[in-house]
C-alpha positions in Angstrom: -59.0 30.5 -6.0 -58.2 33.9 -4.8 -54.5 35.2 -4.4 -54.9 35.0 -0.7 -56.3 31.4 -0.9 -53.5 30.5 -3.2 -51.0 31.9 -0.8 -52.3 29.9 2.0 -52.1 26.7 0.0 -48.6 27.4 -0.9 -47.6 28.2 2.7 -49.3 25.0 3.8 -47.5 23.0 1.1 -44.2 24.5 2.1 -44.8 23.6 5.7 -45.4 20.0 4.8 -42.3 19.9 2.9 -40.2 21.6 5.5 -41.5 19.3 8.3 -41.0 16.2 6.1 -37.5 17.2 5.0 -36.5 18.0 8.6 -37.7 14.5 9.7 -36.1 12.6 6.9 -32.7 14.3 7.6 -32.9 13.3 11.3 -34.1 9.7 10.4 -31.1 9.2 8.0 -28.7 10.5 10.5 -29.9 8.8 13.6 -32.3 6.0 12.5 -36.0 6.0 12.3 -36.6 4.2 15.6 -34.2 6.5 17.6 -35.8 9.8 16.6 -39.1 10.8 18.4 -41.7 13.0 17.0 -40.7 15.4 19.8 -37.2 15.5 18.3 -38.8 16.4 14.8 -40.8 19.1 16.2 -38.1 20.7 18.1 -35.7 20.6 15.2 -38.5 22.2 12.9 -39.4 24.8 15.6 -43.0 23.7 16.0 -45.0 22.1 18.8 -45.9 18.4 18.8 -49.6 19.3 18.4 -48.8 21.4 15.4 -46.7 18.6 13.9 -49.5 16.1 14.4 -52.0 18.4 12.6 -49.8 17.9 9.5 -48.8 14.5 10.0 -50.9 12.1 12.1 -48.3 9.4 12.2 -44.6 9.4 12.4 -44.4 7.3 9.3 -46.3 10.0 7.3 -43.3 12.2 7.7 -41.3 9.9 5.4 -44.1 8.8 3.0 -44.9 12.5 2.3 -42.0 12.3 -0.3 -44.2 10.0 -2.3 -47.4 12.1 -1.9 -47.0 13.6 -5.5 -47.2 10.2 -6.9 -50.2 8.8 -5.0 -52.8 8.0 -7.5 -50.5 8.5 -10.4 -51.4 5.3 -12.3 -55.2 6.2 -12.1 -54.4 9.6 -13.3 -52.4 8.3 -16.2 -55.1 6.0 -17.3 -57.9 8.7 -16.8 -56.0 11.4 -18.7 -54.7 9.1 -21.6 -55.3 10.4 -25.2 -58.0 8.9 -27.4 -57.1 5.5 -28.8 -54.5 4.8 -26.3 -55.2 1.7 -24.3 -54.7 1.8 -20.4 -51.8 -0.6 -20.5 -50.1 1.4 -23.3 -50.4 4.6 -21.4 -49.0 3.0 -18.2 -46.1 1.4 -20.1 -45.2 4.7 -21.8 -45.4 6.6 -18.4 -43.1 4.0 -16.8 -40.6 4.0 -19.6 -40.6 7.8 -19.5 -39.9 7.6 -15.7 -36.9 5.4 -16.5 -35.6 7.9 -18.9 -35.6 10.8 -16.5 -34.4 8.6 -13.7 -37.5 9.2 -11.5 -36.7 7.8 -8.1 -40.1 5.9 -8.0 -39.0 3.7 -10.8 -35.9 2.7 -8.7 -33.5 3.7 -11.6 -31.7 6.6 -9.7 -28.2 6.3 -8.1 -28.1 9.7 -6.4 -26.8 9.2 -2.9 -29.7 10.9 -1.2 -32.2 8.8 -3.2 -30.2 5.6 -2.3 -30.3 6.5 1.4 -34.0 7.3 1.4 -34.8 4.0 -0.2 -32.6 2.2 2.4 -34.5 4.0 5.1 -37.9 3.2 3.6 -37.4 -0.5 2.8 -35.3 -1.2 5.8 -37.9 0.0 8.4 -40.8 -2.4 9.0 -43.2 0.2 10.0 -42.6 2.3 7.0 -43.0 -0.8 4.7 -46.5 -1.3 6.4 -47.3 2.2 5.8 -46.1 2.1 2.2 -48.6 -0.8 1.7 -51.4 1.4 2.7 -50.3 4.0 0.1 -50.2 1.2 -2.6 -53.7 0.2 -1.6 -55.0 3.7 -2.2 -53.1 3.6 -5.5 -54.9 0.3 -6.5 -58.3 1.7 -5.6 -57.7 4.9 -7.6 -56.4 2.9 -10.6 -59.3 0.5 -10.3 -61.8 3.3 -10.5 -60.0 4.8 -13.6 -60.2 1.2 -15.2 -64.0 0.9 -14.6 -66.2 1.5 -17.6 -68.8 4.3 -17.3 -72.4 3.2 -17.0 -75.2 4.8 -18.9 -75.5 7.4 -16.3 -71.9 8.4 -16.5 -70.9 6.9 -13.2 -68.1 4.6 -12.7 -67.8 1.8 -10.2 -64.8 -0.6 -10.0 -65.8 -4.3 -9.8 -63.8 -7.2 -8.8 -62.3 -7.4 -12.4 -60.9 -3.9 -12.2 -59.6 -4.4 -8.7 -57.8 -7.5 -9.8 -56.3 -5.8 -12.8 -55.3 -2.9 -10.7 -53.6 -5.1 -8.1 -51.7 -6.9 -10.9 -50.6 -3.5 -12.6 -49.4 -1.9 -9.3 -47.7 -5.2 -8.3 -45.7 -5.1 -11.6 -44.7 -1.5 -11.1 -43.5 -2.1 -7.6 -41.5 -5.2 -8.6 -39.8 -3.4 -11.3 -38.9 -0.5 -9.1 -37.6 -2.7 -6.3 -35.5 -4.8 -8.8 -34.0 -1.5 -10.1 -33.2 -0.3 -6.7 -31.7 -3.6 -5.7 -29.3 -3.6 -8.6 -28.2 0.0 -7.7 -28.0 -0.7 -4.1 -25.7 -3.5 -5.2 -23.3 -1.1 -6.9 -24.8 -0.6 -10.3 -25.0 2.6 -12.0 -28.4 4.0 -13.3 -26.9 4.8 -16.8 -25.4 1.4 -17.2 -28.7 -0.4 -16.1 -31.1 1.9 -18.1 -31.3 -0.2 -21.3 -31.9 -3.5 -19.4 -34.3 -1.9 -17.1 -36.4 -0.7 -20.1 -36.3 -4.1 -21.7 -37.4 -5.8 -18.6 -40.1 -3.3 -18.1 -41.3 -4.1 -21.7 -41.4 -7.8 -21.0 -43.3 -7.1 -17.8 -45.9 -5.0 -19.6 -46.1 -7.6 -22.5 -47.1 -10.1 -19.8 -49.7 -7.8 -18.5 -51.1 -7.3 -22.0 -51.4 -11.0 -22.4 -53.2 -11.5 -19.1 -55.5 -8.4 -19.4 -56.2 -8.2 -23.1 -59.1 -6.0 -22.5 -56.8 -3.3 -21.2 -54.2 -3.7 -24.0 
């Protein structure tokens, strides 16, 4: 990519980030339902048509915070080192996320992260949009789990889709349980050891149920 092309991409990414952060700030202050797209556009200094070019739906302004993680499980499986099973790679990735208090693991007690989670899980339309995000994650993971055929092409069958659904569900439940405990007043550092133990148990169950991937 040329320097000019790289600059355009960086400016585009910065615009996405700025619009999303402006919107999330308004939603946290006033409530998702009470803030309109016009309010967000005005606060960000852009027109509504410009805003819609970047974010086709109001919910996407919030879900953009998770954009870096979309397809992550599939990428972890596809990029695992030789000799490492898919479930071993995913287990290691999740445990590493706990160690660094990655917000997507739920084990993060920073006030801003807690407020964002409360907004996300407390707004029905955002939960519905999050489900679409998770479906894309499942599809990407299923493709990564599918064996290559003789021509080098991949194609996820029902077995891979079922496995991907189970894995994504386990990761989601673990994250939601961590967030629930922290929302109830727990501290991330105090909960970390137990969170890692529970994650280990969950991945052990996946290994027993999906021995081909273990």
